[in-house]
C-alpha positions, 0 to 999 in steps of 0.5 A: 500500500502506498504511503500517502505522505509521499504525495503532494496534498493536492494530488491526494485531495484530487484522487479522493475527490475523483474516487468519490465523484465516480462513486456518486455519478458513475462513469460514462462508457467509452464505447470500445465495445460498440467499436469492436462489434462494428469492426468484427462485423466488417471483418469477420469474413476475412478473419475467418478465411485467413484463419482457415487458410492458415490451418490448411497450410499447416496440413 
């Protein structure tokens, strides 16, 4: 566990303030899952074909 005395009091205050704000208000999603799903839908056929080709080359 970190010793809080080694940090400037402003940083300690802000860290606890941010923790409390997130606890009270939650954290808005960043949207990575939506981006990943769109990428997967656009690239699923190519990724599958590449994977099958790779396995067949091993034979």
